[in-house]
C-alpha positions in Angstrom: 0.0 0.0 0.0 1.5 3.3 -1.1 1.8 6.4 1.3 -0.9 8.3 -0.5 -3.4 5.6 0.2 -2.3 5.3 3.8 -2.6 9.1 4.2 -6.0 9.1 2.6 -7.3 6.5 5.1 -5.9 8.4 8.0 -7.6 11.6 6.9 -10.9 9.9 6.5 -10.6 8.3 10.0 -9.6 11.5 11.6 -12.5 13.3 9.9 -15.0 10.7 10.9 -13.9 10.9 14.6 -14.1 14.7 14.4 -17.6 14.5 12.9 -18.9 12.0 15.4 -18.2 14.2 18.4 -21.7 15.2 19.5 -22.2 19.0 19.2 -23.6 21.0 22.1 -27.2 22.2 21.6 -27.3 25.7 23.2 -30.7 27.2 23.9 -30.9 31.0 24.6 -33.2 31.8 27.5 -34.0 35.1 29.2 -35.8 35.0 32.5 -36.8 37.3 35.3 -37.1 36.2 39.0 -39.0 38.5 41.3 -37.3 39.7 44.5 -38.3 38.3 47.9 -37.4 40.1 51.1 -35.9 37.1 52.9 -33.7 36.1 49.9 -30.3 37.5 48.8 -29.6 38.6 45.3 -27.4 35.5 44.9 -30.3 33.3 45.9 -32.6 35.0 43.5 -30.1 34.7 40.7 -29.7 31.0 41.3 -33.4 30.5 41.2 -33.5 32.5 37.9 -30.8 30.1 36.5 -32.8 27.1 37.6 -35.9 28.5 35.9 -33.9 29.1 32.7 -32.6 25.5 32.8 -36.3 24.3 33.1 -37.4 26.5 30.2 -34.5 25.4 28.0 -35.1 21.7 28.6 -38.9 22.1 28.0 -38.1 24.1 24.8 -36.1 21.2 23.5 -38.6 18.7 24.6 -41.4 20.4 22.7 -39.3 20.4 19.6 -38.9 16.7 19.8 -42.6 15.9 20.4 -44.4 15.4 17.0 -47.5 17.3 18.2 -48.7 19.6 20.9 -49.1 19.0 24.6 -52.0 20.7 26.4 -50.8 23.8 28.4 -51.5 22.3 31.8 -49.3 19.3 31.1 -46.6 21.3 29.6 -46.3 23.4 32.7 -46.2 20.4 35.0 -43.8 18.6 32.8 -41.5 21.6 32.7 -41.2 21.7 36.5 -40.7 17.9 36.5 -37.8 18.0 34.0 -36.3 21.1 35.7 -36.1 19.2 38.9 -34.0 16.7 37.0 -31.8 19.3 35.3 -28.5 17.6 36.3 -29.5 14.8 33.9 -30.2 17.1 30.9 -28.0 20.2 31.3 -24.4 19.6 30.3 -23.4 23.3 30.8 -24.3 26.9 30.4 -22.9 30.3 29.8 -24.1 33.6 31.2 -25.1 36.2 28.6 -26.4 38.8 30.9 -27.3 39.3 34.6 -28.8 42.5 35.8 -30.3 43.4 39.2 -33.5 45.4 38.9 -35.6 47.2 41.4 -38.0 44.2 41.9 -35.9 41.2 41.0 -33.1 39.8 38.9 -33.0 39.3 35.1 -30.8 36.6 33.7 -30.0 35.6 30.1 -28.1 32.3 29.6 -27.1 29.9 26.9 -28.0 26.4 28.1 -26.5 23.3 26.7 -29.1 20.5 26.6 -28.2 16.9 26.3 -30.9 16.1 23.8 -30.0 12.4 23.5 -30.6 11.9 27.2 -33.7 14.1 27.1 -35.2 12.2 24.1 -34.5 8.8 25.9 -36.1 10.0 29.0 -39.3 11.4 27.4 -39.7 8.0 25.7 -39.2 6.3 29.1 -42.0 8.3 30.8 -44.4 7.9 27.8 -44.5 11.3 26.4 -44.2 10.1 22.8 -47.0 7.6 23.4 -49.4 9.9 25.1 -48.8 13.4 23.7 -52.0 13.3 21.6 -54.1 10.8 23.7 -53.8 9.9 27.4 -53.6 6.3 28.4 -56.7 5.2 30.4 -56.4 3.2 33.5 -58.5 2.1 36.5 -56.8 3.4 39.7 -57.1 2.1 43.3 -55.3 3.8 46.1 -55.3 3.9 49.8 -54.7 7.7 49.7 -57.6 9.5 51.2 -59.1 12.9 50.5 -57.6 14.1 53.8 -54.0 13.2 52.7 -53.9 16.3 50.4 -50.1 16.3 49.8 -50.1 12.7 48.7 -53.2 13.2 46.6 -51.7 16.3 44.9 -48.5 14.3 44.1 -50.5 11.4 42.6 -52.4 13.8 40.4 -49.2 15.5 39.3 -47.7 12.1 38.4 -50.8 11.3 36.3 -50.4 14.5 34.4 -46.6 14.0 33.8 -47.1 10.4 32.5 -50.2 11.2 30.5 -52.5 8.8 32.5 -56.3 9.3 32.7 -58.3 7.7 35.5 -61.5 6.0 34.3 -64.2 4.2 36.2 -64.6 1.2 33.7 -63.5 -0.1 30.4 -59.8 0.3 31.0 -57.3 -2.4 29.9 -54.9 -1.2 32.5 -55.3 -1.6 36.3 -53.1 0.4 38.7 -52.9 0.1 42.5 -51.0 2.5 44.7 -50.9 2.0 48.5 -49.1 3.6 51.4 -47.7 1.2 54.0 -47.0 3.2 57.2 -45.6 6.7 57.0 -42.7 6.3 54.6 -43.3 3.2 52.5 -45.2 2.8 49.3 -46.2 -0.2 47.1 -47.8 -0.4 43.7 -48.8 -2.7 40.9 -49.8 -2.3 37.2 -51.3 -5.0 35.1 -52.5 -5.1 31.5 -55.6 -7.1 30.7 -54.4 -10.4 29.1 -50.8 -9.2 29.2 -47.9 -8.3 31.6 -47.9 -7.0 35.1 -45.4 -5.3 37.4 -44.9 -4.5 41.0 -42.9 -1.7 42.6 -41.9 -0.8 46.2 -40.1 2.2 47.7 -40.0 5.1 50.0 -41.2 7.7 47.6 -44.5 7.8 45.7 -43.0 9.2 42.6 -40.3 6.5 42.3 -42.9 3.7 42.8 -45.2 5.2 40.3 -42.4 6.0 37.8 -41.1 2.4 37.9 -44.4 0.9 37.1 -45.1 3.2 34.2 -41.6 3.2 32.8 -41.9 -0.7 32.6 -45.3 -0.3 30.8 -44.1 2.2 28.2 -41.0 0.2 27.6 -43.1 -2.8 26.9 -45.3 -1.1 24.3 -42.4 0.7 22.6 -40.6 -2.7 22.0 -43.5 -3.7 19.6 -43.8 -3.2 15.9 -45.2 0.3 16.5 -41.7 1.7 17.1 -40.4 4.2 14.5 -38.8 2.4 11.6 -35.0 2.7 11.3 -33.4 3.8 8.0 -30.1 5.0 6.5 -29.8 8.4 4.9 -26.9 8.9 2.5 -26.0 12.4 1.2 -23.5 13.1 -1.6 -21.9 16.2 -3.1 -19.9 18.0 -0.5 -16.4 19.3 -1.3 -15.1 19.0 2.3 -16.0 17.2 5.7 -16.9 20.6 7.2 -20.2 20.5 5.1 -21.0 17.0 6.5 -20.5 18.3 10.1 -22.9 21.2 9.4 -25.6 19.1 7.8 -25.3 16.6 10.8 -26.1 19.5 13.2 -29.1 20.5 11.0 -30.4 17.0 10.7 -30.4 16.5 14.5 -32.6 19.6 14.7 -35.3 18.0 12.6 -36.7 16.2 15.7 -40.3 16.0 14.4 -39.0 14.0 11.4 -36.1 12.0 12.7 -34.8 10.8 16.0 -31.7 8.9 17.3 -29.5 10.3 14.5 -26.1 8.8 14.4 -23.3 9.4 11.8 -22.4 6.0 10.3 -19.6 6.6 7.8 -17.8 9.1 5.6 -16.4 8.6 2.1 -13.9 11.1 0.7 -13.5 10.7 -3.1 -11.5 13.1 -5.4 -14.8 14.4 -6.8 -17.0 14.7 -3.8 -17.5 13.8 -0.1 -20.5 11.6 0.9 -21.7 10.5 4.3 -24.5 8.4 5.7 -26.6 8.5 8.9 -28.7 5.9 10.7 -31.8 7.2 12.4 -35.4 6.5 13.5 -38.0 7.9 11.1 -40.8 9.7 12.9 -42.3 11.3 9.7 -40.9 10.3 6.4 -42.9 12.9 4.4 -41.7 15.7 6.6 -38.1 14.5 6.3 -38.4 14.5 2.5 -39.8 18.0 2.7 -36.9 19.2 4.8 -34.4 17.5 2.4 -36.1 19.0 -0.6 -35.8 22.5 0.8 -32.2 22.1 2.0 -30.2 20.0 -0.4 -30.8 21.0 -4.1 -29.7 24.6 -3.6 -26.4 23.3 -2.2 -25.8 20.8 -5.0 -26.4 17.8 -2.8 -28.4 14.6 -3.5 -29.7 11.9 -1.2 -31.0 8.4 -1.0 -33.0 6.8 2.0 -32.8 3.1 2.5 -35.1 1.2 5.0 -38.4 2.8 4.6 -41.5 2.2 2.4 -41.7 4.8 -0.3 -45.5 4.5 -0.6 
């Protein structure tokens, strides 16, 4: 093998490694946190940053969901995701911080781990319930006098897209409190699987049950089909990197995008990505708008063209 061939292979390998580094997805957020007499400016500023994190995470979540959530669920889900910010925020940069007469205004760029966020939204059933809630019969030992526990249970139902019905449901859920700090729960599907969960926190017991359920239905044939998208026509690897960033932003059309390979020929550079297809017609619309004016062409393998 001559040195030119060796050098060419090394350049392709280096470019592929460079391109497969996941770019950060920064979301610009501007928030205002009102002042409170008993809190310092630093405390208020930190609360404003936490609020910015929650808004950034929710903004990215809404871009991924191929439909609209009702406003009440969006607000509850934003708080839920914000409470788990350490899982989804990989970093942030201050753009502006100003102390005003009645509070603190903060502008930040928030780097959101979109892969982790997308996986979590799947796990808690948002992609399965964004347009229609899952119906379930619910039995619980929580009484009307236990208002905190009852409020928490209602919040969990909103987050996971669960609607309580009196009859006709294929899913039966039971949530019971054993003593002051222990919870138990069960979920069973008529003619199907069943799960049990135990723990010290209601939200963890509930979450385990429904995560098992949503995982079971997402492993069926209803999952988004996987396909390979190949693009040809670039003059350098930099164009591949830029398109990869754009492609990952088309969340309503494609998900779980991964660069699979890069081919550098004397006449053109081509690359292919593997992905889940959420909406093939929307993807084709995006490609039709983006590629021709840049002298690029594409093929998609793995989906029905009809």
